[in-house]
N, C-alpha and C positions, 0 to 999 in steps of 0.2 A: 467419472462416477459425480453424480449431483452431490450438492453439500443440502443437507438437510438437518434443520435444527427443530427438535418439539417445542411445541407451544410453551409447555412449563418451564422450559429451561432457558427460554430466548433472553429475558431480562438480566438474569445472573450471568448470562455469556457475556453481555455488554458491560455490566459492572466490572467483571472480573479480568475483563481485557483491560479496561480504563484503568484498574488496578495496577496491572502489569506495566503498563505505561508510564504510570507516575512514578516509577523506580527511575525512569532515564532522565529527570529532570527535576527541578525544585521550582519550575515555572508551571504555568498553568497547561493541563492535558485537557485538551477540547475533546470531549465525547459527546454524540449525539445519537440517540436513537428516536426516530419522529413517531413510532407506536401506531403508524398509519395502517391501514387496512382497505382494500386486498394487498397494496405493495406496501411493504416497509423497508425504510433505509437506515444504515447505521453509517455513523462517520467517526474518524478518531484523526487527531492532528496534534505532533509535538513537534515544536521548533527547538532546537538546542543551539544557541549561540555560542562560538568559541570568541572570549574577548581577547586572546592573545591575537589570533589569526583573522578575526574578522569573517570567519565562516560561519554559515549557520545550516546545521544538517536539520533537515526535516523528514518526520515519517507522517506519511499521509495515507491514511486507509478508508476506501469507502465499499460497502457492499449493499446489495439491492434484493429483497426476497420476497416472494410472491405467497399468499397464504394457500395452504393445502389442507387437506384432513389432517386434523392432530398437530400442524408446525407450520414452519417456514420453508420453503425452498431457494436456495439462492439463484437469481437470474442473472446477476451483473457483479462484477468486483473491479476495482482498482486499487491498487498496492503501490505505493512510489513511495523511494527514497530519494531525496535531492538535496544536492551539496551547492550553496550559493553564496555569494557575497550581497547582502542585503542591501548595502548603500550604493550597490550599482546594479545595472540589469543584467549582470553576467551569471550565467547558469554554470558551475564548473561542471558539475556530472548530474546526470540521473539514471536510475536504475527502476523500470516498473514493470510491473506485472497486470494483464487486464484480460476480463473475460466478457465479452457484451456483444449485442446484435450491432450491427451485422459483420462486425469484424471476426467474431469469435475468440478463441484463446491467443493471446501473442504477449509479446514484452517488448519492452522500449529499452535501449540502452543509448546515452549521450555522453560524451566528453567532450572537453575543449577542442581536442583533436579530431572527433569523430562525430557528426551530423547525427540526429535524432533518425532512427529508422525502425521498423517492425521487424521483428524475428521471431522465430517458431518457439513454441512453450507449450507445456503442459497445464492443466487445471493447477491451481494452488488454493491453498488454505492459507487463513489469514496467522495463524499461529505459526505454522512453519515457515512463511514467508517472512515475518515480522523477526523471526529467530536468525534467520540469514541476513536479513537487515541490521539487527544489532551485531551481528559478529562482524559485518563489514564496517561498521561505524567504530567498534570497539578498537579492531586491528589499525586504524588509523590509514590503511594504505588506499589508494585512490581507486574509484570504482573502474573496472576491467571489462571491456567489451569483446575482447579477443575470443575467438573461438563460437560465437553465437552465429546460428544459422538464419540468415536474411531470407524472410517471407518473400516469395515470387509475387511482382505486382500483375495484376492481370491485364 
């Protein structure tokens, strides 16, 4: 089902989600709405460093909408949770959900022991995906890629 936002509520939705992200950190939450037309892009970025372990957890969300009568229809999205050590180029883990052309809807999962790959997924909403990522972060447990269904390569 396509994700539609009425024109009258778009800016408020961006502001409200940015406020939600601010509860995760005392540092800056980067939120952007380019307010362009006919294609409008939003992005949110929160990086949470752990001084004790040196690990940074990053919440990175992007959506692209096309103007239609009365509002905006989402055409693409990328929602990512990354765990990394910023002083090295090492990515500890990544979980991502994407919907874009030509790949369609899919997810990525990567850990130190499992290289990045494309997996089957369903269309995701920003709020629900963020809640899953926050649960993952709050649990302190590592990202787990087991049980995901790999996409067949053509």
